[in-house]
KOLLUMLUM-554723 format. One record per residue (C-alpha): residue in one letter; x, y, z. Coordinates in pm, 1 decimal. Example, Ala and Ser with C-alpha at 12.3 -4.5 7.8 and 13.67 -1.06 7.14 Angstrom:
BEGIN
code:u:v:w
A:1230.0:-450.0:780.0
S:1367.0:-106.0:714.0
END
This chain:
BEGIN
code:u:v:w
M:-7242.9:1677.1:982.3
K:-6922.2:1908.1:1066.0
R:-6770.0:1627.2:1235.3
F:-6799.4:1399.9:935.8
A:-6669.1:1648.3:702.1
L:-6348.0:1728.7:926.7
A:-6304.7:1322.0:934.9
L:-6313.9:1306.8:556.7
V:-6053.3:1582.9:545.0
L:-5798.3:1404.6:824.3
A:-5845.0:1066.9:682.6
P:-5613.3:1088.1:398.8
L:-5373.0:1276.0:612.6
A:-5344.2:1008.8:872.8
L:-5296.7:750.9:603.2
A:-5012.2:940.3:440.6
P:-4630.8:851.3:527.8
V:-4500.4:1044.3:784.3
A:-4182.2:1205.4:712.6
R:-3893.9:1057.9:941.0
A:-3746.4:1300.8:1174.5
G:-3408.8:1272.5:1004.3
S:-3485.6:1259.0:662.5
V:-3332.2:1492.9:393.8
R:-3443.3:1598.0:54.8
P:-3185.5:1548.1:-221.8
T:-3234.2:1904.0:-289.2
E:-3108.4:1981.0:61.7
V:-2814.9:1762.8:-4.7
K:-2701.2:1928.3:-314.0
K:-2724.1:2259.4:-136.6
A:-2519.1:2147.0:140.1
F:-2256.3:1992.3:-91.0
K:-2237.7:2306.1:-316.8
S:-2184.2:2548.2:-24.2
R:-1839.8:2387.0:39.3
N:-1897.1:2438.8:403.8
P:-1768.3:2133.7:589.7
D:-1977.1:2173.3:891.4
K:-2302.3:2197.8:674.7
A:-2205.2:1903.0:456.6
R:-2109.6:1697.8:757.4
E:-2424.1:1758.9:921.1
V:-2624.8:1662.9:641.4
L:-2445.5:1311.6:587.0
E:-2511.2:1257.7:973.9
R:-2872.3:1305.4:935.7
L:-2869.1:1071.1:595.3
R:-2735.0:771.8:787.2
G:-2993.5:504.9:810.3
E:-3223.4:738.4:600.5
L:-3078.5:660.5:248.2
D:-3301.9:587.6:-34.7
K:-3243.4:557.0:-417.6
R:-3251.1:917.7:-497.4
T:-3058.2:1035.1:-219.2
V:-2776.3:799.2:-296.1
E:-2781.6:929.9:-642.1
T:-2749.2:1258.0:-537.7
V:-2479.6:1223.6:-279.8
F:-2263.0:1050.2:-563.3
K:-2354.4:1303.9:-832.9
N:-2224.9:1593.6:-577.9
A:-1958.2:1390.1:-384.7
L:-1656.3:1518.3:-576.2
R:-1764.0:1890.3:-430.7
L:-1653.0:1740.0:-78.7
K:-1312.5:1640.2:-208.2
P:-1132.5:1911.9:-70.9
L:-1308.3:1924.1:256.7
G:-1139.7:1612.1:437.4
L:-1509.7:1445.8:438.5
Y:-1421.3:1127.0:278.0
D:-1489.2:910.3:598.1
D:-1808.9:1077.7:661.2
L:-1918.7:1026.7:321.7
V:-1832.3:622.2:364.4
A:-1999.3:619.6:716.9
T:-2319.7:739.0:580.0
L:-2332.6:528.4:236.3
R:-2239.0:208.0:435.2
T:-2596.3:232.7:570.9
A:-2754.3:178.8:242.9
E:-3020.4:-104.5:204.5
G:-3253.7:-206.4:-58.3
D:-3285.8:12.2:-349.4
A:-3012.3:267.6:-212.4
L:-2779.3:-24.3:-181.1
E:-2849.9:-112.8:-547.3
A:-2764.0:240.3:-621.4
V:-2421.5:233.1:-442.8
I:-2364.2:-111.3:-635.4
K:-2446.2:54.8:-960.9
V:-2175.3:316.0:-912.0
A:-1934.7:55.7:-820.8
R:-1982.8:-137.2:-1137.0
K:-2047.4:123.1:-1401.3
D:-1945.6:479.8:-1289.7
K:-1661.4:612.4:-1538.5
R:-1507.8:805.1:-1255.8
G:-1241.1:617.5:-1078.8
D:-1283.8:821.8:-755.9
L:-1658.3:749.1:-723.4
R:-1586.6:368.7:-783.2
F:-1348.4:407.6:-506.6
L:-1575.1:539.8:-285.6
A:-1882.2:300.5:-367.7
V:-1647.6:23.6:-332.3
D:-1519.7:140.6:12.8
A:-1886.1:200.4:128.5
L:-1964.0:-178.5:3.2
G:-1672.6:-315.2:230.9
K:-1851.3:-335.7:548.5
N:-2210.7:-383.3:416.8
P:-2317.1:-710.1:516.4
A:-2541.8:-771.6:206.1
P:-2410.1:-1068.7:3.4
E:-2468.0:-856.5:-301.2
A:-2218.0:-618.6:-179.0
E:-1936.4:-887.6:-143.3
R:-2007.6:-1018.7:-505.9
T:-1958.9:-678.5:-610.5
L:-1629.0:-650.0:-447.1
A:-1506.1:-976.1:-595.2
E:-1622.1:-826.0:-941.1
A:-1412.5:-536.0:-870.2
V:-1114.6:-707.3:-804.1
K:-1151.3:-905.0:-1133.5
K:-1284.5:-610.5:-1361.0
D:-1219.6:-260.5:-1260.6
R:-979.1:-83.9:-1459.2
D:-824.6:129.7:-1184.3
A:-554.1:-33.5:-965.7
P:-650.8:121.6:-644.6
V:-997.3:35.9:-674.6
R:-882.0:-350.1:-729.4
V:-640.8:-345.8:-430.8
L:-904.2:-165.1:-199.7
A:-1165.4:-433.0:-294.2
V:-926.1:-718.5:-206.8
R:-843.2:-566.8:133.3
L:-1233.9:-514.0:213.1
L:-1271.6:-875.7:123.8
G:-1000.7:-972.3:363.5
Q:-1205.4:-797.8:622.4
R:-1534.4:-947.3:570.3
A:-1461.9:-1277.1:793.9
T:-1697.2:-1477.8:586.2
T:-1630.4:-1816.1:426.0
T:-1767.4:-1673.6:108.6
A:-1484.2:-1419.9:94.6
V:-1221.3:-1691.1:101.3
D:-1451.1:-1860.4:-173.9
A:-1408.6:-1556.9:-382.4
L:-1028.0:-1488.6:-337.1
I:-895.2:-1819.9:-398.5
P:-1020.8:-1838.6:-755.7
L:-910.3:-1503.8:-822.5
L:-561.4:-1567.1:-697.4
A:-544.7:-1855.9:-959.8
E:-612.0:-1648.4:-1234.7
F:-371.9:-1366.2:-1147.2
E:-67.6:-1575.4:-1001.9
G:86.5:-1636.5:-1352.9
D:87.3:-1274.8:-1475.8
P:388.2:-1096.0:-1362.9
K:178.5:-764.5:-1426.5
Q:-36.7:-891.9:-1149.2
D:212.8:-921.9:-891.6
R:91.2:-653.5:-684.6
L:-253.5:-780.8:-683.0
V:-143.2:-1142.6:-618.9
R:49.5:-1023.5:-289.2
E:-267.8:-859.3:-188.6
I:-489.6:-1158.6:-227.1
N:-251.3:-1362.2:-48.7
A:-230.2:-1114.3:231.1
A:-602.3:-1096.6:237.8
L:-634.1:-1513.6:276.7
Q:-357.8:-1494.5:538.8
N:-583.6:-1221.3:735.3
L:-877.4:-1453.3:703.4
T:-735.8:-1772.8:782.1
G:-422.1:-1725.2:983.8
Q:-241.2:-1952.1:729.7
E:106.5:-1821.8:553.2
L:42.6:-1984.0:198.8
S:120.1:-1816.0:-117.3
V:10.7:-2048.4:-408.6
A:-361.7:-2092.3:-516.8
Q:-359.7:-2453.2:-548.8
D:-204.3:-2472.6:-193.3
W:-505.5:-2235.9:-67.9
K:-743.1:-2452.4:-213.3
N:-624.9:-2772.3:-72.5
Y:-614.8:-2608.8:261.7
W:-970.0:-2447.4:233.9
D:-1118.3:-2786.5:110.5
N:-993.1:-2944.5:434.9
N:-1080.4:-2675.2:682.9
K:-1372.5:-2484.1:554.8
D:-1600.5:-2641.4:777.0
R:-1375.6:-2584.2:1082.4
W:-1301.6:-2221.2:993.0
T:-1348.8:-1957.1:1294.0
K:-1404.5:-1600.0:1244.1
P:-1100.7:-1391.4:1293.1
E:-1100.4:-1107.8:1493.4
D:-1268.5:-781.8:1328.1
H:-1039.1:-531.1:1131.1
A:-1050.4:-167.0:1078.4
P:-1234.9:-12.4:779.3
G:-1052.9:-33.8:461.2
T:-921.3:325.4:415.5
T:-925.5:632.3:641.5
K:-837.9:996.1:583.1
T:-571.5:996.2:831.1
R:-276.6:771.9:716.0
G:-112.9:755.8:1077.0
T:184.5:581.2:1153.2
V:344.6:284.2:951.7
L:271.8:68.8:1245.7
D:-96.2:195.7:1236.9
R:-128.0:113.3:845.6
M:14.9:-247.1:899.2
K:-228.7:-322.4:1197.8
K:-520.5:-197.2:982.4
Q:-443.1:-305.3:646.0
R:-186.8:-584.5:644.7
P:-200.5:-755.9:1012.9
A:-70.4:-1092.5:866.3
E:223.1:-947.1:686.3
L:315.0:-727.0:1041.4
K:291.6:-1071.2:1201.0
T:538.2:-1218.9:973.6
L:806.7:-907.4:1035.0
T:757.7:-929.1:1429.4
R:842.1:-1306.6:1392.1
M:1162.3:-1267.9:1215.1
R:1492.5:-1360.5:1398.7
Q:1773.3:-1097.9:1483.3
S:2012.4:-1261.0:1264.3
E:1775.8:-1199.9:942.8
L:1807.3:-810.7:982.0
I:2174.5:-669.2:999.1
V:2211.1:-284.6:1038.9
I:2549.1:-150.0:946.4
K:2627.9:169.8:1131.4
G:2685.4:506.9:949.5
N:2547.9:880.0:923.9
D:2172.0:778.0:964.1
R:1961.4:563.2:1205.2
V:1793.4:294.9:1042.8
E:1790.3:101.3:1370.0
S:1581.4:376.9:1559.0
V:1305.9:260.5:1270.1
L:1344.2:-98.6:1355.5
K:1348.4:-39.5:1728.0
A:1017.3:153.3:1686.2
L:865.3:-116.6:1506.3
K:969.3:-364.5:1746.0
L:1160.8:-567.6:1482.0
K:1448.2:-793.7:1623.0
H:1794.5:-684.7:1439.4
R:2160.4:-669.9:1491.1
V:2372.2:-354.0:1465.9
I:2724.2:-396.3:1366.4
T:3020.6:-149.5:1226.5
R:3166.2:-147.2:885.6
E:3468.1:-313.9:1010.3
E:3263.6:-602.3:1183.1
F:3055.1:-627.1:839.6
E:3389.0:-699.2:638.1
K:3459.3:-1019.1:870.6
L:3084.4:-1139.7:902.6
E:3003.0:-1454.9:760.1
L:2670.9:-1359.5:561.2
K:2367.9:-1593.7:479.5
P:2214.2:-1475.5:139.2
D:1930.7:-1693.9:173.3
E:1829.5:-1542.4:489.4
Q:1941.8:-1193.7:543.7
T:1860.0:-823.0:465.1
L:2139.7:-602.4:509.8
L:2053.3:-230.9:571.6
F:2346.2:0.6:522.9
N:2317.3:353.5:690.7
C:2468.8:620.1:479.4
P:2830.9:596.7:530.5
G:2943.3:951.6:562.2
K:3317.2:960.6:541.5
A:3362.6:609.3:570.4
Q:3397.0:337.6:298.8
L:3432.7:-35.3:243.1
S:3739.0:-186.8:139.1
E:3769.7:-344.8:-205.6
Q:3718.0:-683.3:-22.8
G:3411.7:-537.6:129.0
I:3267.3:-430.1:-222.1
Q:3311.4:-754.2:-365.5
K:3160.9:-896.3:-49.6
V:2855.6:-687.6:-124.0
R:2820.1:-802.6:-476.7
A:2872.5:-1163.7:-395.0
F:2615.7:-1142.1:-137.8
V:2336.4:-1007.0:-362.0
A:2433.9:-1232.7:-638.7
A:2367.6:-1514.8:-424.1
G:2025.3:-1403.7:-327.5
G:2076.0:-1129.2:-65.6
Y:1894.4:-823.0:-4.6
I:2079.8:-494.0:51.0
F:1878.5:-162.3:134.0
C:2109.3:164.3:140.6
S:2093.2:539.2:134.0
D:2219.7:846.8:-8.5
W:2638.4:839.0:-42.1
E:2606.4:459.4:-34.8
L:2522.6:505.2:-421.1
G:2881.7:634.9:-512.7
K:3075.4:466.8:-227.2
T:2936.3:120.6:-277.5
L:2691.6:26.1:-544.3
A:2859.3:211.0:-835.6
K:3171.9:25.7:-747.3
A:2998.5:-320.4:-667.7
F:2745.0:-284.3:-953.3
P:2931.0:-93.6:-1216.5
E:2704.3:-242.7:-1498.2
V:2402.0:-119.0:-1319.1
V:2447.3:190.0:-1111.3
T:2652.0:496.5:-1234.3
F:2706.4:797.4:-988.6
L:2580.5:1116.1:-1169.9
R:2674.8:1405.9:-943.9
E:2574.4:1556.1:-565.5
S:2305.0:1762.8:-507.4
P:2387.3:2142.5:-408.3
R:2548.6:2203.1:-78.6
S:2296.8:2341.2:177.3
D:2309.2:2422.7:536.1
S:1945.2:2294.5:592.9
P:1755.4:2010.0:427.2
K:1554.1:2115.4:98.3
D:1202.4:2090.8:124.4
T:1080.5:1907.1:-203.6
R:799.1:1718.5:-339.3
I:777.4:1338.8:-441.9
R:558.2:1113.9:-633.8
P:590.6:760.8:-765.3
F:694.4:716.7:-1127.0
P:430.7:630.0:-1354.1
E:554.1:287.2:-1444.5
A:624.8:189.5:-1063.3
A:300.6:304.4:-901.6
E:196.7:-56.4:-871.2
H:547.3:-211.6:-797.2
P:539.5:-434.8:-496.5
L:745.6:-249.8:-313.1
M:549.8:73.9:-346.5
R:242.7:-56.6:-150.4
D:110.7:208.9:75.3
V:423.5:420.8:8.8
F:162.1:678.6:-114.3
P:-192.0:680.6:-24.6
L:-415.0:426.2:-189.5
N:-705.4:622.6:-125.3
T:-771.2:812.0:-446.6
W:-922.5:1119.6:-236.1
E:-596.5:1216.7:-91.5
S:-393.7:1494.3:-252.9
S:-260.0:1409.1:-606.0
E:15.8:1683.3:-548.8
G:276.4:1415.5:-392.1
M:405.6:1415.7:-57.9
A:710.1:1626.6:117.8
W:1051.5:1500.9:110.8
K:1351.5:1661.7:265.5
L:1667.4:1637.8:59.4
E:2012.3:1675.5:223.7
G:2261.5:1895.2:43.1
R:2507.4:1693.8:-142.0
S:2295.6:1407.9:-156.1
H:2377.0:1143.3:-432.4
M:2228.1:1137.6:-760.7
V:2204.7:832.8:-995.6
K:2222.4:829.1:-1376.8
E:1894.4:676.3:-1480.1
G:2001.6:362.4:-1679.3
P:1797.8:58.9:-1791.9
G:1930.7:-180.5:-1537.5
I:1744.3:-24.2:-1274.8
T:1377.4:27.5:-1183.5
R:1281.0:368.1:-1078.9
L:1061.0:416.7:-795.6
I:1019.8:745.7:-672.7
T:1065.0:1095.7:-852.6
C:1109.5:1441.6:-720.3
P:1050.3:1667.4:-1015.6
D:1176.8:1940.1:-823.7
L:1548.9:1797.7:-917.0
K:1480.4:1800.9:-1307.2
S:1733.7:2081.1:-1360.4
L:2003.8:1864.9:-1199.5
G:2000.2:1566.1:-1468.3
S:1797.8:1331.8:-1284.4
T:1482.3:1319.7:-1065.4
C:1492.6:981.4:-919.9
V:1528.8:949.5:-542.7
A:1481.2:610.6:-493.6
F:1523.3:289.1:-725.3
T:1577.6:-79.7:-705.2
F:1726.6:-369.7:-905.4
A:1728.7:-728.3:-892.8
Y:2071.2:-940.2:-951.0
T:2158.8:-1282.2:-1016.9
S:2480.7:-1482.1:-1018.5
E:2375.9:-1647.4:-1351.5
G:2593.0:-1557.7:-1654.3
G:2879.0:-1452.8:-1421.1
G:2662.9:-1196.8:-1250.6
R:2402.2:-947.4:-1448.6
P:2083.7:-740.4:-1356.6
V:1769.8:-914.5:-1408.7
T:1550.1:-767.0:-1683.8
G:1212.4:-899.1:-1832.3
R:1403.2:-1038.2:-2102.4
R:1588.6:-1314.1:-1912.8
P:1439.0:-1403.3:-1581.3
P:1672.6:-1625.2:-1383.5
K:1581.8:-1968.9:-1271.2
R:1636.8:-1886.2:-901.1
P:1494.3:-1618.0:-719.3
P:1757.1:-1316.6:-740.9
G:1882.4:-1093.5:-475.8
R:1790.9:-741.9:-466.8
V:1903.5:-388.7:-405.5
L:1679.8:-97.5:-274.3
W:1833.1:288.1:-251.1
V:1684.9:594.8:-146.2
S:1809.6:949.9:-99.6
S:1838.6:1146.3:203.7
H:1797.5:1020.8:562.7
F:1523.7:824.3:773.0
K:1604.5:1101.4:1054.5
L:1438.2:1354.8:811.8
Q:1146.0:1175.1:689.6
K:902.5:1112.1:982.4
D:590.3:1345.5:962.0
P:244.5:1170.1:910.5
K:120.4:1487.7:763.6
S:382.4:1549.1:508.2
D:600.3:1277.9:421.3
G:360.7:1009.4:534.4
F:616.4:798.9:673.0
A:692.2:711.7:308.9
L:1054.1:587.3:359.4
Q:978.5:371.4:652.1
Q:699.0:222.4:452.4
L:909.5:131.6:152.3
L:1182.7:-7.9:387.6
L:919.0:-238.6:545.4
N:807.6:-357.7:188.1
F:1146.6:-449.3:108.3
I:1175.0:-653.4:429.9
L:858.4:-839.7:362.7
D:984.8:-885.9:-11.0
K:1274.1:-1075.7:117.2
Q:1037.4:-1317.1:302.6
E:850.1:-1378.7:-19.2
Q:1175.4:-1446.5:-189.8
R:1256.8:-1685.8:101.0
R:903.7:-1877.0:30.7
K:1003.1:-1903.4:-318.1
L:1363.3:-2027.0:-254.3
R:1200.2:-2305.8:-51.1
A:961.0:-2384.6:-318.3
V:1281.3:-2464.7:-558.1
G:1456.4:-2625.1:-243.0
G:1706.9:-2344.9:-215.9
A:1654.5:-2215.7:133.3
K:1543.8:-2336.9:483.7
END
């Protein structure tokens, strides 16, 4: 009788579900996150991998922002990527409906490597509907890494929807880059992509897998391009030596190009004065001139080159010595920054109106969990400063310079030969793709720390060179370039 009674007691226990060794209760998740102890939080996140259910996912998101100062973003993503079933549904709900952009960003990143079809559909939905640009860009990049025919099927209609809207230029470039990553083709118009895909979808082969969408550590510019924009990196490495012309000066732009293995030609200013230029093909990179300056003939050569479609990058003293003379209707020299025996440590951030400008891709972290305090910037004494006129597009601001009359440390403008030569504004777009100028203060040799300035200046330069390649494609489309 005792044996029978004992059996009755044990039977329900045998039938009850046994807790898995790695399972974590929501209360334990909340306690670990509230502790602000990175080791405790990381240990809980590791135990949660493969063990998520709806309640734990909800608890993770409810408390995730507590981890923002602890550098555990990648740990959060790695854990949430293991969601399945109702846990996956909980992640998708955050991506679609949460009011906080940081959490939608996290949810979208977690869905990027999840193989479930509903995860991919949510990414496409985020591209179309999310109100935050970083979330939309991340979703595009993750679709470009999924290596599925359905990802291509989703991206082409999105491109068709956005490509006629100038305000969506950044997103259009991201979608084109994602399609290039997936197919190996270098097209840029939705109808061309559709025609290609209709004829090749059945023969498509899966591309090599790429790294996850975002990481806490940004790494070098080359690291970022390899992970996020491999097709565009391939475009850069295929450029001919004659397409990148470096003019010697008081900086070393050529050292950056050499490190990135980009073919280029280095010439003196005297050689530039005699060089036959090809505006449709070339980008000119002027190092800060120091004491040197161009002749009046050289100044007019710069103006004519840009007006004919050429691209010019330059820095610091080139503002007063060249740009203000070649384009007086656009650029006005304001003053020099105070003299200094050593570079001044300052902070930079994008101008609000320029955050989504195509030239600003990856200059600042895409990941909204990174510091919002801006990045470090070393400013030389006697750096040139610009009077911020309506003809220029301000890109990067340094609020530390406010007392000097201008905070702009990087700007761009487009210029056309139409009407005898004029800057391009939204009111009068030119018939032919215009030339462009990009100017930055300070020097490359000072901006090279992944943990402070994040190679921002180098990334800006690469975006500018890629922008020239995009312009060449447009010129070919109107029959104006080889």
